[in-house]
C-alpha positions in Angstrom: 0.0 0.0 0.0 1.3 3.5 -0.9 0.2 7.0 -0.4 -1.3 8.9 2.5 -2.8 6.7 5.3 -6.1 8.0 6.6 -6.3 7.1 10.3 -9.2 7.0 12.7 -8.1 7.6 16.4 -10.3 5.7 18.9 -9.7 6.7 22.5 -8.6 10.1 23.5 -6.9 9.5 26.8 -3.1 9.7 27.5 -2.1 7.1 25.0 -4.7 7.9 22.4 -3.8 11.6 22.4 -0.1 10.8 22.1 -0.6 8.6 19.1 -2.9 11.2 17.5 -0.1 13.8 17.9 2.3 11.3 16.3 0.0 10.9 13.3 -0.3 14.7 13.0 3.5 15.0 13.0 4.3 12.1 10.6 3.8 13.2 7.0 2.5 9.8 5.8 -0.6 9.9 8.0 -3.8 12.0 8.0 -6.2 11.9 11.0 -9.7 11.7 9.7 -11.6 11.6 13.0 -11.5 10.9 16.7 -13.7 8.6 18.7 -14.4 8.8 22.5 -17.2 7.9 24.8 -18.0 11.6 25.2 -17.7 14.3 22.6 -16.7 16.6 25.5 -13.6 14.5 26.2 -12.4 14.6 22.6 -13.1 18.2 21.9 -9.7 19.6 22.9 -7.8 16.9 20.9 -10.0 17.3 17.9 -9.2 21.0 17.9 -5.5 20.4 18.4 -5.6 18.2 15.3 -7.1 20.9 13.2 -10.8 20.5 13.8 -11.2 16.8 12.7 -14.6 15.2 13.1 -15.6 13.8 16.5 -17.6 10.7 17.2 -19.0 8.9 20.2 -20.0 5.9 18.2 -17.3 3.6 16.7 -19.4 2.0 14.0 -20.6 5.4 12.8 -17.1 6.8 12.7 -15.8 3.7 10.8 -18.6 4.0 8.2 -18.3 7.7 7.6 -14.5 8.2 7.6 -13.6 5.0 5.7 -10.1 4.9 7.2 -7.0 3.1 5.9 -6.0 2.5 9.5 -7.5 2.6 13.0 -5.6 3.3 16.2 -7.3 1.8 19.3 -6.4 3.2 22.7 -9.6 2.3 24.6 -10.1 0.1 27.6 -9.1 -3.6 26.9 -12.6 -4.9 26.7 -13.1 -3.2 23.4 -9.7 -4.0 21.8 -10.6 -7.2 20.1 -14.1 -6.2 18.9 -12.9 -2.8 17.5 -9.8 -4.4 15.9 -11.8 -7.0 14.1 -14.5 -4.6 12.9 -11.8 -2.2 11.6 -10.1 -5.0 9.7 -13.4 -6.2 8.3 -13.9 -2.6 7.1 -10.6 -2.7 5.2 -8.3 -1.0 7.7 -5.0 -1.8 9.2 -4.9 -1.6 13.0 -2.7 -0.3 15.8 -3.8 -1.5 19.3 -2.5 -0.4 22.6 -1.4 -3.2 24.9 -2.6 -5.7 25.8 -3.8 -7.0 22.5 -7.1 -8.2 24.1 -8.8 -8.9 27.4 -8.1 -12.7 27.1 -6.3 -15.2 25.0 -9.3 -16.3 22.9 -10.0 -12.7 21.9 -6.3 -12.2 21.1 -6.2 -15.3 18.9 -9.3 -14.1 17.1 -7.6 -10.8 16.3 -4.5 -12.6 14.9 -6.7 -15.0 12.9 -8.6 -12.1 11.3 -5.4 -10.2 10.4 -4.1 -13.4 8.7 -7.4 -14.0 6.8 -7.8 -10.4 5.6 -4.1 -9.7 5.2 -4.1 -6.7 7.4 -1.3 -5.3 9.5 -1.8 -5.2 13.2 0.8 -3.6 15.5 0.6 -3.8 19.3 1.7 -0.9 21.5 4.8 -2.5 23.0 6.5 0.8 23.4 9.7 -0.6 25.0 10.5 -2.4 21.7 11.1 1.1 20.2 13.2 2.4 23.0 17.0 2.5 22.4 17.9 2.1 26.1 15.6 -0.9 26.5 17.0 -2.4 23.3 20.5 -2.0 24.7 19.3 -3.4 28.1 18.1 -6.6 26.3 21.2 -6.8 24.2 23.5 -6.6 27.3 21.3 -9.1 29.1 21.9 -11.7 26.4 25.7 -11.5 27.0 25.4 -12.7 30.7 25.1 -16.4 30.1 22.4 -18.8 31.2 20.3 -19.2 33.2 19.1 -15.7 33.8 17.4 -14.1 36.7 15.2 -11.1 35.8 13.8 -8.8 38.4 11.3 -6.1 37.2 8.6 -4.0 38.8 6.5 -0.9 38.2 4.5 0.2 41.2 2.6 3.5 40.8 1.5 5.7 43.6 -1.3 8.0 42.3 -4.1 10.1 43.5 -6.9 12.2 42.0 -7.4 11.5 38.2 -4.5 9.0 38.1 -6.1 6.9 40.8 -9.6 7.2 39.2 -8.1 6.0 35.9 -6.4 3.1 37.6 -9.6 2.2 39.4 -11.5 2.1 36.1 -8.8 0.1 34.4 -8.7 -2.5 37.2 -12.4 -3.3 36.5 -10.9 -4.6 33.2 -7.6 -6.1 34.2 -5.3 -6.3 37.2 -2.0 -4.4 37.2 0.1 -7.6 36.7 -1.8 -8.2 33.5 -2.1 -4.7 32.1 1.5 -3.7 32.7 2.9 -7.2 32.9 2.7 -7.9 29.2 5.5 -5.3 28.6 7.9 -6.9 31.0 7.1 -10.6 30.2 7.8 -9.5 26.6 11.2 -8.1 27.6 12.0 -11.4 29.5 11.1 -13.5 26.5 13.3 -11.3 24.3 16.2 -11.6 26.7 16.0 -15.4 27.2 14.8 -16.3 23.7 13.2 -19.2 25.6 9.6 -20.5 26.2 7.9 -19.7 29.5 6.8 -23.0 31.0 5.4 -22.2 34.4 4.0 -19.2 36.4 2.8 -18.6 39.9 1.5 -15.4 41.4 0.0 -13.8 44.5 -2.1 -10.7 44.8 -3.7 -8.4 47.5 -6.6 -6.0 47.7 -5.2 -3.1 49.6 -8.2 -0.9 49.7 -12.0 -1.0 49.8 -12.0 1.6 47.0 -11.8 -1.3 44.6 -14.6 -3.9 44.5 -14.3 -7.3 46.1 -12.6 -9.8 43.8 -10.3 -7.1 42.3 -6.7 -6.8 43.6 -4.6 -3.7 43.1 -1.3 -5.4 43.9 0.3 -8.5 42.4 3.5 -10.3 41.9 4.4 -13.2 39.6 7.2 -15.6 39.2 7.8 -17.2 35.8 10.0 -20.1 34.8 11.5 -20.6 31.4 12.5 -23.8 29.5 16.2 -22.8 29.7 16.1 -22.6 33.5 15.8 -18.8 33.6 13.4 -17.2 36.1 11.6 -13.9 36.2 9.9 -11.9 38.9 7.5 -9.1 38.2 5.6 -6.9 40.6 2.9 -4.2 40.0 0.7 -2.2 42.3 -1.5 0.8 41.8 -3.0 3.2 44.3 -2.5 6.0 46.8 -1.0 3.6 49.4 1.9 2.4 47.1 5.4 3.0 48.3 7.7 5.3 46.2 10.6 3.3 47.6 12.1 0.7 45.1 9.1 1.1 42.8 11.3 0.9 39.7 13.5 -2.2 39.6 14.9 -3.5 36.3 17.7 -6.1 36.7 19.0 -8.9 34.5 21.4 -11.3 36.3 23.4 -14.1 34.8 26.5 -16.2 35.5 28.8 -13.4 34.0 27.3 -10.5 36.0 24.3 -8.2 35.7 22.9 -5.2 34.0 20.5 -2.8 35.7 18.5 0.2 34.7 19.3 3.2 36.9 16.3 5.5 36.9 17.7 8.5 38.7 14.6 10.8 38.3 12.9 12.9 40.9 9.3 12.7 39.5 6.8 10.4 41.2 6.0 6.8 40.1 2.7 7.9 38.4 4.6 10.1 35.9 4.2 8.4 32.5 7.6 9.5 31.2 9.3 7.8 34.2 7.9 4.4 33.1 10.3 4.2 30.2 13.1 6.6 31.1 16.4 4.9 32.1 18.9 7.7 32.7 21.7 5.2 32.5 22.5 1.5 32.5 24.9 -0.1 35.1 26.8 -3.2 34.1 28.5 -5.3 36.8 31.0 -8.0 35.8 31.4 -11.2 37.9 35.0 -11.8 36.7 37.5 -12.2 39.6 41.3 -12.1 39.6 43.7 -14.5 41.3 43.3 -12.5 44.5 39.5 -13.3 44.5 38.6 -9.7 43.9 36.6 -8.3 41.0 38.9 -7.8 38.1 36.7 -5.3 36.2 35.0 -2.2 37.5 31.3 -1.6 37.1 30.5 0.2 33.9 27.9 3.0 33.5 26.4 3.7 30.1 24.8 7.1 29.8 21.3 7.1 28.4 20.3 10.6 29.5 19.9 11.7 25.9 16.9 9.4 25.1 13.5 9.8 23.7 10.6 10.9 25.9 7.1 9.4 25.9 5.8 11.4 22.9 9.0 10.6 20.9 8.5 6.9 21.6 4.9 7.1 20.4 6.2 8.8 17.3 8.6 5.9 16.7 5.8 3.4 17.2 3.7 5.0 14.6 6.6 5.3 12.2 7.0 1.6 12.6 3.3 1.1 11.9 3.6 3.2 8.7 6.5 1.2 7.6 4.6 -2.1 8.3 1.8 -0.9 6.0 3.9 0.6 3.2 6.5 -2.3 3.0 4.1 -5.2 3.7 6.2 -6.0 6.8 5.8 -9.6 8.1 4.3 -9.2 11.6 3.7 -12.8 12.3 6.4 -13.0 15.1 5.2 -9.6 16.5 1.7 -11.0 17.0 2.8 -14.3 18.3 4.9 -12.5 20.9 1.9 -10.4 21.9 -0.3 -13.4 22.3 2.3 -15.4 24.2 3.0 -12.6 26.7 -0.7 -12.2 27.3 -0.9 -16.0 28.0 1.6 -15.7 30.8 0.0 -12.8 32.6 -3.5 -14.3 32.2 -2.2 -17.5 33.7 -0.6 -15.5 36.5 -4.0 -13.9 37.2 -5.5 -17.4 37.4 -2.8 -18.3 39.8 -3.7 -15.4 42.1 -7.4 -16.5 42.0 -6.8 -20.2 42.5 -3.6 -20.3 44.5 -2.2 -22.8 42.0 1.0 -22.9 40.0 0.0 -22.7 36.3 1.7 -24.9 33.7 2.0 -23.1 30.3 1.5 -25.0 27.1 
């Protein structure tokens, strides 16, 4: 496919607005409309984009704008249905993570993309981040098995807490955020996850019974590597050690050193690395470390909006060059399988075997 890509933006929150701004900036896209649950919530963004049409009904927007591509940044319960409708209407699709609310829906999206020969890109923003790419590259040099420690706890109030409360009615934190970090672990190990167990806790009556706002999972890989991931949302969450990113192997370890003063709810801080610290396990005849720790400066790195720009540049390339996204979609489904199984482990108290 060549020429200008007409794109319909669905969802006008943080991520939807950022992707819309990317489309406005990138010369190969033209935004032909924005969709939100309320016209009031999309008015500012529509004006920023030059007065594009606003809709509060997805089907109407799809019919009237006839887009070449649809960008979906809504709550996860609509991801699969909107994506399938968009492809059936002839559009390529960008979907914010996770690809769907459950594995069956995710597989339906992939099957539809294959049948209709449409490009589907999932919003795994870390795959476009040079510092995270370097982090993964260094992790692969540390030998096997690997131990991976990652978390993202977010202390938030006001609108941030309200947004997280709404999101938890769809998916718990270890599922919504966990797909990013399971995806990273799979990229580092290049091995299949075989087992996961998890625990969770409901730390406040502000979330309904049966919903937990804190969880941690442990995943085992076929090569003997293990990973730990922790995620919690809410005004009670600790700002201490809320951002841990370590990969440890027989030859040493690599860590992301955040080094920022902003709070854990700040969206830029979720991807910013500042620098990487590499520790070498080599020891000399005297039994002391023979190599000093190495710090790799990553301070000149893209911010959140720049990363969204890179994601959408990749989406444009996928459309124009007929890029094979088979592995991309397989990875998205597989990472979802792990975190969905972790959620089941929380609810049942059982260790889950992964097929």
